[in-house]
ROLUM-506984 format. One line per 8 residues: number of its first residue (from 1); their letters; for each residue x, y, z of C-alpha. Coordinates in steps of 0.001 Angstrom, whole numbers. Layout:
<pts>
NUM = a = X:Y:Z ~ ...
</pts>
This chain:
<pts>
1 = mflnigfg = -66148:-12567:41023 ~ -63128:-10268:40919 ~ -60274:-10682:38455 ~ -57600:-8397:39972 ~ -58067:-8812:43782 ~ -59657:-11323:46127 ~ -62996:-10876:47848 ~ -61335:-10521:51279
9 = eflaifga = -58964:-7878:49958 ~ -61900:-6026:48443 ~ -63769:-5967:51785 ~ -60667:-4806:53669 ~ -59958:-1947:51269 ~ -63564:-774:51139 ~ -63884:-1046:54925 ~ -60852:1173:55398
17 = iaavsval = -62179:3746:52931 ~ -65618:3741:54590 ~ -64126:4133:58102 ~ -62001:7115:57101 ~ -64926:8741:55299 ~ -67282:8342:58276 ~ -64625:9647:60681 ~ -64133:12722:58564
25 = ylldrnrr = -67873:13344:58432 ~ -68095:13200:62252 ~ -65804:16209:62389 ~ -67067:19701:61774 ~ -66901:20225:58126 ~ -67121:24051:58271 ~ -64737:25950:60615 ~ -65072:29688:61229
33 = kqvvstlr = -63565:32259:63615 ~ -65823:33611:66418 ~ -64976:36050:69298 ~ -66412:34914:72650 ~ -65951:35894:76320 ~ -63225:34119:78297 ~ -65618:33505:81135 ~ -67435:30975:78966
41 = fwvtpglp = -64552:28587:79470 ~ -64908:28769:83362 ~ -67124:26412:85254 ~ -68957:27647:88364 ~ -67875:25686:91403 ~ -70501:23386:92766 ~ -72398:23123:89551 ~ -72541:19842:87597
49 = spvtrrrk = -70396:19549:84526 ~ -72270:20238:81298 ~ -73121:17180:79257 ~ -71755:17303:75716 ~ -73845:15733:73020 ~ -72342:13136:70652 ~ -71371:14326:67259 ~ -73843:13681:64480
57 = iqqpisll = -73291:13378:60753 ~ -74561:16646:59427 ~ -74778:15590:55751 ~ -75644:11843:55555 ~ -76620:12016:51849 ~ -73196:13419:50986 ~ -71554:10570:52909 ~ -73671:7968:51160
65 = lqllgmll = -72862:9438:47736 ~ -69148:9424:48494 ~ -69257:5824:49763 ~ -71232:4781:46691 ~ -68749:6500:44357 ~ -65792:4872:46121 ~ -67509:1488:45955 ~ -68084:1789:42206
73 = lllaiaei = -64479:2859:41570 ~ -63156:-15:43663 ~ -65352:-2493:41775 ~ -63936:-1113:38522 ~ -60371:-1544:39799 ~ -61171:-5117:40893 ~ -62722:-5851:37446 ~ -65850:-7514:38763
81 = qfggtara = -67280:-10170:36440 ~ -70559:-11985:36803 ~ -71034:-15624:35885 ~ -67635:-17156:36710 ~ -63976:-16603:37410 ~ -60968:-15938:35204 ~ -60866:-19648:34372 ~ -64230:-19281:32652
89 = rrdhvlii = -62769:-17170:29870 ~ -63888:-18777:26649 ~ -61647:-20027:23857 ~ -63033:-19484:20348 ~ -61722:-21046:17110 ~ -62246:-19077:13903 ~ -62002:-21227:10748 ~ -61588:-19048:7670
97 = dtsawmra = -62064:-20742:4306 ~ -58892:-20420:2192 ~ -59833:-22907:-520 ~ -59179:-22194:-4187 ~ -62841:-21257:-4733 ~ -62320:-18148:-2565 ~ -60632:-16509:-5572 ~ -64006:-16316:-7316
105 = gapgrpna = -65600:-12920:-7802 ~ -68085:-11692:-5195 ~ -71651:-11313:-6462 ~ -72546:-7693:-7131 ~ -68997:-6446:-6385 ~ -66855:-6258:-9529 ~ -63542:-5660:-7756 ~ -64047:-7935:-4752
113 = tlmdlara = -63545:-11668:-4243 ~ -65106:-14164:-1879 ~ -61934:-13917:194 ~ -62594:-10196:745 ~ -66099:-10965:2028 ~ -64757:-13683:4335 ~ -62167:-11295:5810 ~ -64878:-8674:6460
121 = naiswlra = -67072:-11275:8186 ~ -64190:-12464:10348 ~ -63262:-8935:11468 ~ -66902:-8136:12315 ~ -67187:-11297:14395 ~ -63895:-10589:16136 ~ -65140:-7160:17235 ~ -68066:-8806:19004
129 = vpesdrvm = -65810:-11138:21025 ~ -65076:-9922:24581 ~ -61476:-8834:25013 ~ -60963:-11338:27821 ~ -61780:-14293:25527 ~ -59022:-16052:23619 ~ -59226:-16613:19860 ~ -57296:-18927:17525
137 = liradala = -57407:-18530:13742 ~ -57304:-21599:11459 ~ -56846:-21364:7692 ~ -58707:-24255:6100 ~ -58412:-25857:2678 ~ -57465:-29512:2208 ~ -55525:-29138:5471 ~ -56464:-27182:8592
145 = tpatnwet = -53478:-25002:9520 ~ -53345:-22808:12670 ~ -52426:-19223:11780 ~ -52173:-17974:15392 ~ -51836:-19305:18914 ~ -54514:-18754:21539 ~ -54574:-14962:21556 ~ -56196:-12434:23872
153 = shvtvara = -54647:-9779:21629 ~ -57378:-9506:19041 ~ -55200:-7154:17017 ~ -52853:-10070:16329 ~ -55764:-12207:15185 ~ -57103:-9401:12969 ~ -53698:-9049:11323 ~ -53633:-12788:10582
161 = ilesapge = -57144:-12551:9110 ~ -56089:-9796:6734 ~ -53036:-11827:5674 ~ -55127:-14910:4790 ~ -55257:-15734:1074 ~ -56840:-18465:-1089 ~ -54895:-21690:-1563 ~ -54882:-24339:-4287
169 = taidigqs = -57098:-27075:-2868 ~ -60730:-27629:-1929 ~ -61789:-27369:1701 ~ -62314:-30336:3991 ~ -64846:-28894:6451 ~ -65160:-32074:8496 ~ -61432:-32257:9150 ~ -61299:-28551:10050
177 = lefarqlq = -64191:-28750:12527 ~ -62771:-31869:14173 ~ -59354:-30226:14449 ~ -60886:-27123:16061 ~ -62828:-29294:18509 ~ -59646:-31097:19548 ~ -57882:-27774:20140 ~ -60691:-26612:22414
185 = kqagsegg = -60546:-29851:24391 ~ -56802:-29521:24852 ~ -57256:-25952:26102 ~ -59915:-27097:28581 ~ -62334:-24468:27324 ~ -66079:-24477:27876 ~ -68599:-22291:26125 ~ -66303:-21165:23312
193 = eivydgpg = -67558:-20988:19742 ~ -66199:-22745:16671 ~ -66847:-20389:13772 ~ -66734:-21394:10104 ~ -66390:-18418:7755 ~ -66888:-19295:4087 ~ -69328:-20282:1322 ~ -69470:-23973:2324
201 = riatsevd = -68559:-25567:-1037 ~ -67302:-29131:-538 ~ -66468:-32250:-2547 ~ -68867:-35185:-2627 ~ -66367:-37346:-730 ~ -66495:-34894:2192 ~ -70275:-34938:2722 ~ -70246:-37612:5414
209 = saavnvpi = -67159:-36325:7219 ~ -68579:-32776:7334 ~ -71305:-33864:9783 ~ -69181:-33282:12901 ~ -70808:-32897:16304 ~ -69684:-29455:17509 ~ -71384:-28157:20699 ~ -71334:-24454:19766
217 = lrylqvpd = -70979:-23818:16032 ~ -71458:-20517:14232 ~ -71723:-20208:10454 ~ -70632:-16938:8837 ~ -71902:-17674:5352 ~ -70209:-15964:2426 ~ -72654:-15507:-481 ~ -71330:-16772:-3810
225 = vaenvgfr = -72462:-17349:-7374 ~ -72242:-21002:-8442 ~ -72602:-20396:-12193 ~ -69203:-21620:-13335 ~ -67752:-23884:-16036 ~ -64201:-25127:-15654 ~ -61658:-27873:-16329 ~ -61669:-30877:-14040
233 = svgarrss = -58595:-32398:-15679 ~ -56527:-32346:-18853 ~ -54474:-35445:-19692 ~ -52141:-36509:-22489 ~ -50964:-40013:-23416 ~ -48679:-41206:-26183 ~ -50714:-42554:-29033 ~ -50496:-46299:-29525
241 = aerdswdv = -51575:-46011:-33163 ~ -49464:-43168:-34570 ~ -45805:-42378:-34110 ~ -44954:-38922:-32679 ~ -48571:-38321:-31569 ~ -50349:-37611:-28297 ~ -53996:-38138:-27380 ~ -55195:-35225:-25216
249 = lvrvrnyg = -58305:-35857:-23108 ~ -60114:-32800:-21693 ~ -62786:-33086:-18992 ~ -65076:-30085:-18360 ~ -67723:-29590:-15637 ~ -70697:-27246:-15363 ~ -71102:-26304:-11684 ~ -74145:-24093:-12273
257 = kvaravsv = -77876:-24658:-12291 ~ -78466:-23743:-15938 ~ -77183:-25330:-19154 ~ -74100:-23697:-20651 ~ -72635:-23716:-24163 ~ -68847:-23256:-24200 ~ -65916:-23691:-26585 ~ -62742:-25590:-25653
265 = tlnlshap = -59622:-24589:-27583 ~ -56222:-26287:-27666 ~ -52875:-24696:-28572 ~ -49545:-26437:-29162 ~ -46585:-24154:-28461 ~ -48966:-21154:-28892 ~ -50207:-22441:-32277 ~ -53912:-23379:-32556
273 = vgmhpltl = -54614:-27098:-32800 ~ -58404:-27250:-32650 ~ -61652:-26037:-31085 ~ -64527:-28203:-29828 ~ -67944:-26730:-28893 ~ -69643:-28332:-25876 ~ -73110:-28009:-24364 ~ -73163:-29001:-20707
281 = apgseqet = -76259:-29741:-18657 ~ -76466:-28351:-15101 ~ -74122:-30162:-12705 ~ -72729:-32451:-15411 ~ -69326:-33287:-16880 ~ -68300:-33923:-20469 ~ -65114:-35161:-22172 ~ -63559:-34316:-25506
289 = tftvrtra = -60367:-35574:-27178 ~ -57716:-33810:-29301 ~ -54806:-35323:-31237 ~ -51475:-33515:-31067 ~ -48586:-34459:-33323 ~ -45176:-33607:-31961 ~ -41990:-35435:-31069 ~ -40185:-32578:-29374
297 = aslveari = -40927:-31259:-25895 ~ -43897:-28906:-26211 ~ -46387:-26875:-24222 ~ -50076:-27713:-24624 ~ -52578:-25063:-23494 ~ -56324:-25572:-23112 ~ -58816:-22716:-22627 ~ -62562:-22343:-22103
305 = ypqdafaa = -64565:-19540:-23697 ~ -66426:-17473:-22634 ~ -64809:-16882:-19261 ~ -66848:-16507:-16085 ~ -66482:-15098:-12559 ~ -63928:-17794:-11670 ~ -61213:-17638:-14310 ~ -58726:-19882:-12474
313 = dnyaslel = -60222:-23102:-13905 ~ -60694:-21761:-17437 ~ -57035:-22436:-18325 ~ -54804:-25492:-18082 ~ -51373:-26312:-19482 ~ -49305:-29461:-19969 ~ -45588:-29862:-20619 ~ -45187:-32752:-23043
321 = ptqrilhv = -41788:-34476:-22784 ~ -39665:-35432:-25759 ~ -40728:-38697:-27358 ~ -37641:-40859:-27390 ~ -37120:-43385:-30156 ~ -34925:-46466:-29903 ~ -32734:-46776:-32986 ~ -32175:-50472:-33698
329 = vvytdspd = -29696:-51672:-36300 ~ -30205:-55323:-37323 ~ -27422:-57178:-39155 ~ -29106:-60168:-40719 ~ -29491:-62096:-43938 ~ -33217:-62567:-43204 ~ -34711:-59096:-42504 ~ -38234:-60326:-43232
337 = qwrpalga = -38104:-62430:-40067 ~ -37497:-59366:-37855 ~ -39388:-56629:-39658 ~ -42957:-57486:-38413 ~ -41951:-57579:-34742 ~ -39780:-54473:-34786 ~ -42211:-52479:-36932 ~ -45186:-53071:-34616
345 = dprvaaef = -44081:-50497:-32033 ~ -43882:-46825:-33120 ~ -41201:-46240:-30485 ~ -38748:-48440:-32445 ~ -36928:-47145:-35509 ~ -35487:-50300:-37084 ~ -32747:-50293:-39725 ~ -31829:-53522:-41508
353 = krpgeysp = -28358:-54132:-42948 ~ -26424:-56990:-44449 ~ -23516:-58432:-42460 ~ -21154:-57027:-45078 ~ -22229:-53493:-44119 ~ -21195:-53969:-40501 ~ -19888:-51033:-38475 ~ -19180:-51175:-34718
361 = andglmil = -20818:-47736:-34198 ~ -24003:-48057:-32122 ~ -26243:-45235:-30879 ~ -29104:-47417:-29604 ~ -29270:-51172:-29957 ~ -27483:-53563:-32284 ~ -28911:-56987:-33157 ~ -26467:-59542:-34616
369 = dhfrpqal = -28407:-62415:-36193 ~ -26068:-65424:-36562 ~ -23268:-63007:-37362 ~ -19791:-62909:-35853 ~ -18092:-59531:-36487 ~ -14328:-59208:-36328 ~ -14552:-55970:-34296 ~ -16838:-56193:-31286
377 = pvgntlwv = -19653:-53595:-31272 ~ -19932:-50847:-28668 ~ -23055:-50155:-26640 ~ -26062:-52429:-26094 ~ -26060:-55606:-28175 ~ -28405:-58544:-28726 ~ -26557:-61653:-29980 ~ -28868:-64145:-31700
385 = dpsdrspi = -27761:-67765:-32327 ~ -24011:-67027:-32207 ~ -21317:-69616:-32853 ~ -18001:-69248:-31107 ~ -17576:-65435:-30939 ~ -19945:-63993:-28319 ~ -19539:-62212:-24973 ~ -20895:-65308:-23187
393 = gikervge = -19116:-68543:-24065 ~ -20814:-71491:-25753 ~ -20475:-74966:-24265 ~ -22220:-77055:-26916 ~ -24850:-77160:-29603 ~ -27945:-79325:-29067 ~ -31055:-80117:-31086 ~ -34626:-80155:-29848
401 = psglrwaa = -33816:-79535:-26173 ~ -36333:-80457:-23471 ~ -37296:-79089:-20073 ~ -37583:-75391:-20996 ~ -37798:-73187:-17880 ~ -38146:-69389:-17584 ~ -36531:-67483:-14737 ~ -38950:-66256:-12095
409 = dqalsagl = -39151:-62604:-10988 ~ -37072:-61326:-13908 ~ -38105:-58437:-16156 ~ -36732:-60289:-19188 ~ -39055:-63256:-18602 ~ -42155:-61306:-17544 ~ -45309:-62943:-18913 ~ -43482:-65993:-20319
417 = rehdlqip = -44945:-69246:-19042 ~ -44719:-71681:-22011 ~ -42647:-74762:-21289 ~ -43341:-76792:-24433 ~ -41771:-74574:-27106 ~ -40283:-76648:-29915 ~ -36785:-75202:-30361 ~ -35106:-76829:-33405
425 = ttsiletg = -31502:-76206:-32327 ~ -29866:-74029:-29709 ~ -26505:-73235:-28175 ~ -25937:-73978:-24490 ~ -24276:-70971:-22861 ~ -21475:-71021:-20353 ~ -22679:-68393:-17858 ~ -20818:-66810:-14981
433 = gndikvae = -21844:-65864:-11471 ~ -22897:-62310:-12451 ~ -24900:-63316:-15517 ~ -28716:-63265:-15526 ~ -30179:-66641:-16536 ~ -33389:-65937:-18450 ~ -34239:-69362:-19930 ~ -32818:-72833:-19274
441 = vdrgtvva = -33245:-76368:-20607 ~ -32122:-79665:-19145 ~ -28647:-79264:-20680 ~ -28091:-75680:-19469 ~ -28831:-71997:-20092 ~ -30108:-70927:-23528 ~ -30841:-67203:-22903 ~ -28614:-65069:-20645
449 = arvspdgk = -27965:-61370:-19997 ~ -25008:-59425:-18694 ~ -24525:-55857:-17434 ~ -21143:-54118:-17516 ~ -19560:-53190:-14154 ~ -20330:-49498:-14700 ~ -23959:-50312:-15587 ~ -23835:-48438:-18897
457 = tktivmgf = -23677:-51395:-21322 ~ -26095:-54309:-21526 ~ -25734:-57533:-23470 ~ -28119:-60413:-24176 ~ -27109:-63701:-25811 ~ -29825:-66000:-27207 ~ -28780:-69523:-28201 ~ -31551:-69714:-30837
465 = npfsgslk = -33399:-67469:-33291 ~ -36945:-66839:-31941 ~ -38295:-66075:-35431 ~ -37003:-69161:-37271 ~ -38967:-72265:-38075 ~ -42145:-72891:-36082 ~ -41088:-70483:-33299 ~ -42241:-67486:-35345
473 = yelaapll = -45840:-68643:-34834 ~ -45511:-68756:-31058 ~ -46642:-65861:-28853 ~ -43530:-66244:-26712 ~ -41232:-65007:-29538 ~ -42494:-61401:-29879 ~ -43117:-61200:-26110 ~ -39525:-62179:-25390
481 = lanelrwf = -38275:-59576:-27873 ~ -40504:-56911:-26305 ~ -39108:-57697:-22854 ~ -35577:-57468:-24206 ~ -36182:-54100:-25877 ~ -37742:-52733:-22661 ~ -34785:-54039:-20642 ~ -32294:-52341:-22953
489 = apdvfrdv = -34115:-48965:-22968 ~ -36678:-48755:-20118 ~ -37079:-44983:-20461 ~ -38123:-45335:-24109 ~ -40716:-48039:-23518 ~ -42058:-46670:-20291 ~ -45639:-45501:-20842 ~ -45796:-41738:-20290
497 = dvtaqsag = -48949:-39964:-19131 ~ -49135:-36245:-18393 ~ -52115:-34955:-16410 ~ -53164:-31503:-15239 ~ -55443:-31622:-12214 ~ -55874:-30044:-8806 ~ -53530:-30404:-5862 ~ -54479:-32202:-2677
505 = svtdtvng = -54948:-35941:-2319 ~ -54138:-37777:-5574 ~ -55244:-41368:-6132 ~ -54511:-43398:-9263 ~ -53821:-46935:-10438 ~ -50242:-48164:-10523 ~ -48395:-51383:-11376 ~ -45777:-52631:-8968
513 = taadvkvi = -45000:-52618:-5289 ~ -43827:-49760:-3103 ~ -40224:-50856:-3675 ~ -40613:-50423:-7441 ~ -42294:-47000:-7364 ~ -40945:-43491:-6829 ~ -42933:-40293:-6294 ~ -40685:-37308:-7023
521 = teagtnlp = -41396:-33577:-7264 ~ -39879:-31321:-9901 ~ -37318:-30168:-7307 ~ -36197:-33777:-6732 ~ -37946:-34267:-3391 ~ -39364:-37709:-2644 ~ -42991:-37531:-1517 ~ -44439:-40109:886
529 = fnirdgki = -47056:-42342:-704 ~ -49165:-45384:-36 ~ -50076:-48295:-2341 ~ -53145:-50368:-1584 ~ -55202:-52644:-3845 ~ -53290:-51520:-6937 ~ -53833:-47810:-6253 ~ -51253:-45244:-5258
537 = qfftgtaa = -52148:-42274:-3063 ~ -50075:-39220:-2169 ~ -50762:-35669:-1043 ~ -49474:-32205:-1861 ~ -51133:-29043:-582 ~ -49629:-26628:-3096 ~ -49303:-26377:-6856 ~ -46503:-28720:-7958
545 = rvsvisss = -45268:-31012:-10721 ~ -45018:-34591:-9440 ~ -43763:-37693:-11285 ~ -44797:-41241:-10383 ~ -42221:-43612:-11873 ~ -42418:-47384:-11970 ~ -40747:-50002:-14140 ~ -43388:-49767:-16871
553 = lervyslt = -44999:-46368:-16339 ~ -44114:-42731:-15853 ~ -47053:-40518:-14970 ~ -46477:-36773:-14575 ~ -49029:-34785:-12590 ~ -49146:-31062:-13206 ~ -51090:-30074:-10071 ~ -51941:-26552:-11196
561 = lpgmwdek = -55738:-26579:-11522 ~ -57668:-25191:-8527 ~ -59280:-27723:-6242 ~ -63022:-27525:-6865 ~ -66209:-28511:-5109 ~ -69163:-30693:-6020 ~ -72008:-29502:-3815 ~ -73120:-27134:-1063
569 = wtapanir = -72491:-27942:2588 ~ -75710:-28491:4527 ~ -75126:-26828:7891 ~ -77042:-28131:10964 ~ -80275:-26266:11641 ~ -79627:-25541:15329 ~ -76353:-23607:14962 ~ -75699:-19908:15402
577 = rgipawnd = -75539:-17850:12249 ~ -74253:-14472:11182 ~ -72454:-11672:13000 ~ -73381:-11587:16729 ~ -75969:-8888:17615 ~ -75789:-6761:20782 ~ -77895:-9282:22694 ~ -76112:-12367:21359
585 = airrstel = -74814:-14979:23792 ~ -71203:-14292:22837 ~ -71498:-10742:24238 ~ -72931:-11726:27618 ~ -69629:-11256:29447 ~ -68894:-7759:28165 ~ -66454:-6131:30611 ~ -68128:-3931:33216
593 = wpwlallg = -65179:-2032:34685 ~ -65264:917:32218 ~ -68934:1510:32978 ~ -68393:1162:36737 ~ -65531:3640:36590 ~ -67629:6184:34675 ~ -70578:5746:37041 ~ -68394:6104:40134
601 = aavllvey = -66802:9274:38795 ~ -70258:10655:37977 ~ -71516:9958:41535 ~ -68507:11727:43074 ~ -68968:14654:40723 ~ -72645:15005:41710 ~ -71709:14883:45401 ~ -69085:17563:44921
609 = llygrems = -71453:19852:43071 ~ -74160:19459:45699 ~ -72126:19500:48876 ~ -68676:20759:48005 ~ -67408:23903:49826 ~ -66213:25519:46612 ~ -69399:25600:44504 ~ -69399:27148:41112
617 = allrvvra = -70911:30584:40680 ~ -73698:29193:38552 ~ -74680:26717:41277 ~ -74689:29480:43897 ~ -76953:31637:41722 ~ -79286:28726:41146 ~ -79412:27953:44878 ~ -80050:31629:45733
625 = hmekagsa = -82937:31800:43296 ~ -84365:28582:44677 ~ -84134:29886:48272 ~ -85695:33209:47293 ~ -88535:31439:45513 ~ -89063:29240:48544 ~ -89189:32231:50895 ~ -91686:34025:48692
633 = akagdqaa = -93886:30973:48586 ~ -93749:30634:52374 ~ -94618:34342:52863 ~ -97555:33957:50509 ~ -98828:31032:52526 ~ -98590:33003:55771 ~ -100414:35994:54286 ~ -103169:33746:53138
</pts>
């Protein structure tokens, strides 16, 4: 079929050219002057008129050569194409691997990376694609991202290939192939290739999804060296045993096929903390733990020695936040009742004073145990068994109350279910509409909380002492105090975890519902997330610092480690592989018009040299020699 003109137009144009050429050949091609007698133009009367013969083509071979040359040139102008029409132009999708692993060094090339080899493969493949075919480039890591539109300008695609660079996540081959297949379907293309250009290193979770049914798939494999040892994650959690301490857990993986002995070092604010030697079997992981003692915000750095061809996962860093301490001042005549409960948590710094040492200054929390100061304290205050001077009024005093009930869905009563506590005596509180009722008996409220209108000051009033009498042996007493301390200072008692791992899809356990949880980046942007079966999942495709904050937990993810693989992708056996050769199927529609144009011009040139009126001197000499040799041969034959 023809791309530029229709078949009818082609026949009309060639017919006109052929008619003019034949008409010209019916004329005398060579005109010369000749002197003749005038009488030759007179006809003798009575004689029949002479019959003139029809003109004949004197040089039919010359005419055929000219018609053939014109036909070839016209076919070149029409851009003839065998095997379909312009709609049969194929649409190819080139998937170039831009995962973090592409930063690894290329085997045998000290100054090259796997990304350099992938770019070279992509350019070589692009050169084999016919210029009439369209190409789209996709950069693939955890997400498949189009880098170009459908382009017939292969220069634009080549520029996008050269601008491709490794990302931060591991590749999802299955998602990329499915995405490319959908793009081809939307374009209505048939016969186009989907080309994956990369080493084919995937995570175990992607093995099943990578088996995508692609009609025409080509694999441009990038050779790589899998001998690598690197960090999978580095996490830090506040120690539950020691104050001002962090437990740092390091997880290391050997990706190679031989055992490796490495050393893991840990620095705190550039000062060495420790070094642990590890011996890792092929394809295995191992964990080791360090203890870091610091209260201030610090930088923890972990390194692996010796380094290998992929240095990006030999280093990890964590930013430890400041460990906040709640300063609690207790005014009581019985400090021994409070000391065990307040001293059990390293996040509480308790100070015990006699009522006579009272001062209204308060930089954390003040506990007033059966003490009525003349000057009301400032800041957060816990009033225990007050008499007549308390922020919440007292209606009456009762002994051994019955019908104890804890408020539902309140942070202050979380985990409290006992209804048979034996309270010797308690005050019944006169609560208002804005007060939080934590515990009630049949006669009224016995524990209540209040928040100032500006939200900066919190107050709790307890009608009884939870550590007096038989109550000190009940589990509800320390649990109630723990809830109160957490309510006063949630940021202090919120469990803090800091983890360095790779970007991409992050899944972890979490307590609470979606309404209680926030996922915030370092820049203050809220990330979308999903909570299902007690697990939270969110995604980020670039290196970032993300905080997951709930009522009881703050987990900080430093997503700076490169996303790594677990195994090699097993490509289907019946796919195309490597750079297309000259006889490959992708080259079958190579454009013919340049060759037709050259052949047509060559035919016309031959015709001109053989039959043109103005022959070159060399051709005339050659023809004269050939005629002379022919005459000599003929004379020799006659003599014989």
